[in-house]
N, C-alpha and C positions, 0 to 999 in steps of 0.2 A: 588538469579539473584540480585546480588553485582558484582559492579564493585574492581577489586582489581589492577588493571592496566590499562595500554593502551588495549581498545578493540580489539581481536583475527582476523584480516579481512581474509579470505579468499586469499589462494594466486593462486586461479583460480576465477577471476571475472566473476560473472553470475552464479555461481557453483548452487546455491539454487534457481535457476531458472526451475529446471526439474525436475518435479510432483510428487508429491506422494502418491498421493490418490489408485493408483494402485498399491498398495505395501500392503495395507491395509488389514489385515483379513475382511471377512464377517459379524462378529458377533461384529463386531466395530465400533461407530458413527465417524464421520470425517467431518472435513468440511477443504476449501483448496479455496483460491485469489492469481490468478497473475494478477496484474494491471499497467497500467499506464495514466501520466497525462503529456500535453505538451501543453508550453505556446506559443504562439507569440511571436517575440522579439520584437515589438514596438505597438503593437496592443494589446485591452482589449478582449480578443478572448483565446479561450483553452478550450483544452477536455479530458476529464475524461474517462476512457476504464476498463472494469473488468472481468474477466475471472473468474468464484467462480461454485466450487464443493458443494454439499450438501450432504450426506449421512445419513440415517439415521441406527440404528445398525438390520442387519438383513438382508437390503434393499442393492439395488444396488445404484452408485451416479447419481444427477440428477446436470446436468449443466447448470448455466444462465450465460447469456454477457450482460452488462448493459453498455448503451453508452448517456453520458450528452456532450450535446456542450453549452457554454458558451461566449456570445458574449454580451457584454454593451450596443450594440444598440437594441439589442431584448427584449421583455416585459421578457421574462421570458428562461430560458435554454429552449433546446431543448434534447428530453428525449427517448427512444427506450430499448426496452428488450424481450431477448427472452430466453426461456427456453426448453431445449431439453432434452432427455431421454438416451442418450448414451453418453455421455464425451468418450474419448477416448487420448491414447497417439499414435502419430504415428511420426518415426523419430525425437524423442523428441522435438515435437510439441505437447503442450497444446491443445487440439481441441475438439471444439463444432459445432459440424453441420458445417455451412459455414465459423467459425470462430476459429483461430488457433493463438497462440504466442510461438515463441522461435524461437534459433538462430538468435537474432539477428534480427527477424522480428514480426510484426504484422499484422493481415489482417480481414476482417470479413466483413458481411454485416448484419443489425439488421435493420429490417423496411426501414426507409428512411433512416439510416446511411449506408455508408460504409467506408471501411479506408485499407488503403495499404502504410503500413509504415516501415522504417530500422529503427536500433538504435544503438548507439553503447554509452557506458559507459567512461564515463573520469579517473577513478579512481576504488578501488577495491569494491568490494563488504563489504555493510556495517553489520551485527551482530548485530542485537539490544541486544539479550543475552550473557553473557560476556565470558560465556567457549563453547567450539564448542560441548562436548557430552551434552549439553541440547539440542541441535535440534533433539537428539534421542532418548533422554529419554522418560519414560511416563509423568514426570514433569519437565518443567512446560507445561501447556495443551496446550499453546496457545505460537507457532514459529511465530516470526518475522524478519523479515529480508528485506534487499532493496539490491540486485543484483547490482543495478545501482542507486547509490541516486542522481545521477547528470549524465543525459545521453542527447544527441543531436537527435533529429529525422529529419527526411525527407521522403519524400511521398506523400500522398496524402489523403483528408478526406474530405468527400462528407455529405452533410446532406441537406434533402429536393431537392431543387432545387440548392442546392450550391455547389461550388468544389472549395476546397480551397489547395493551392498548400504548404506544410508542408517543408519548406527551410530554415534548422539548426533552430528550434525551439526547445528551454530548456524544458528540464522535468525531470523524471523521472521512472525509475521501482521497483514496490514490488512485494512480498510475504509474504504470511500467509497461515499458516495452525494447526491444531490440532485438539484434543477433547472435546473443551470446547472454548466459547467466555468468558473472562473477565464479569464480571457482568456490569461492566461500560467501557466504555474506549473512548481516543481520540485520534488520529494523528496527528500531527502536521507536514508540510512541505512548506519549502520554499528554493526558489534559490535568492539569493540576486545578485553573479556574476559569471563569469566562474570560482571562486576559493572558494567559500563561499555559503553556505548552511548549512541549518537546517533539520531536519530529527530525530522525537522523538514522541515515546509511552508513552501514561499517561493510565494507567488502574487501577480500584479496583477489585480485585478478592472475590469473594465469597467462604469461607470456613468453611463446616457445616451452622451456620444458622449466621455467623458473615463474614460482611464484611469490607475488609480490609482497609487502608485509599489508598491515592492514590501512585503510586509507578512510577516513571518515569525512562524509557531505550531509549537511543541514541546518537546521539551526534551532535554537531556543528562545523563545518569545516570554519576556517576565514585563509583565503588564501594561501590555501593548506592542512593546517593542522590541524586534526581532536582532539577536544576535546570530553570529555566522559561526557556524562549527565545522571544523577540521580543514580540509583541502592540501592538496601536495605538499607546501611549506610549512607544516604541521605533523607531517608525516612522521618524523624520528620520537616525537611527543606522543603520538598515540599507543595508547597499551589495549589491549582486548585479550581477556583471557575468557572462554568460551569453551563450556560443554554441554552435557544433556541435562544438567542440572542446576545450572548457574551461568550468568556473563557478568563479569567485573569490566567495567572502562575506565578509562579515564582520557580525555579527548580535548584537546588544546585548541584555543579559535580566541573568538572576540571576551566571552563567559568562557571561560574554561569548565568543562563537567566533570564528574566522577559519581561512578555511583555503581550500584548490584539490582540487578534481575534475577531473582529467583523461582523455581517451578514445584508446585505440587503436581505430582503426578498423579492423581486423579481430576486434577481440571487442564491433563495438558492435550492435545491433540495431535497426530501426526498423521498427513497426508503424503500420497504420494503424487508426486511431481514430475509431469515428461518433463525432459531437459533437454 
């Protein structure tokens, strides 16, 4: 998983938004998630929606949809989750119960949360792995892509008795899948302006009884120009210190990055995730 040059973006934006789980052999364990986030242009308001598949070896897939609504004026985020036994693909839509995503749209209803959204990307897909063949090979066991690393959302989002008109909100759409999660992993995403964003995954992988150092893969885009971040060649220079309260990082690459992310406990959500 090393960068030998510029990353290879797909010539079809959103290509890997197509679900993968329905092609997996019955005996194989598998997981898959398609997720989105959108942030109000001027107010401290955002939502995060995740459509997730979990499949044990020999069993059929089980789907879950998580919805989280953030608002700085609230004492805590509003959350909702539903699990269904029959996730499916209908007309290229990743579908779980009343929820679906695909073809530039996302809709759903989970408890008191409802959404009807349309989205479009402003550039090509970001493939975190440097080579296209890695996305179909057995290794690495975790595949990560951002079909829309920066996107524009329109539509509506309802939470409890509140209705929000989503008009030009900025965000992203992501996709990951595979047969095994990393031992530890962190995903960093931020939008700085209409042509600048950060999208990086950092993980530690367990091989037998050994856990590797942190490995970063992703990109930072400045003024519309993408710069690769991380790779195995930079593993010795990759520094990450993370705990429940903050993450400090120093990531080598074409454009080296360093920064810190901190949390406010009242604005934090912890989900139980089936591994």
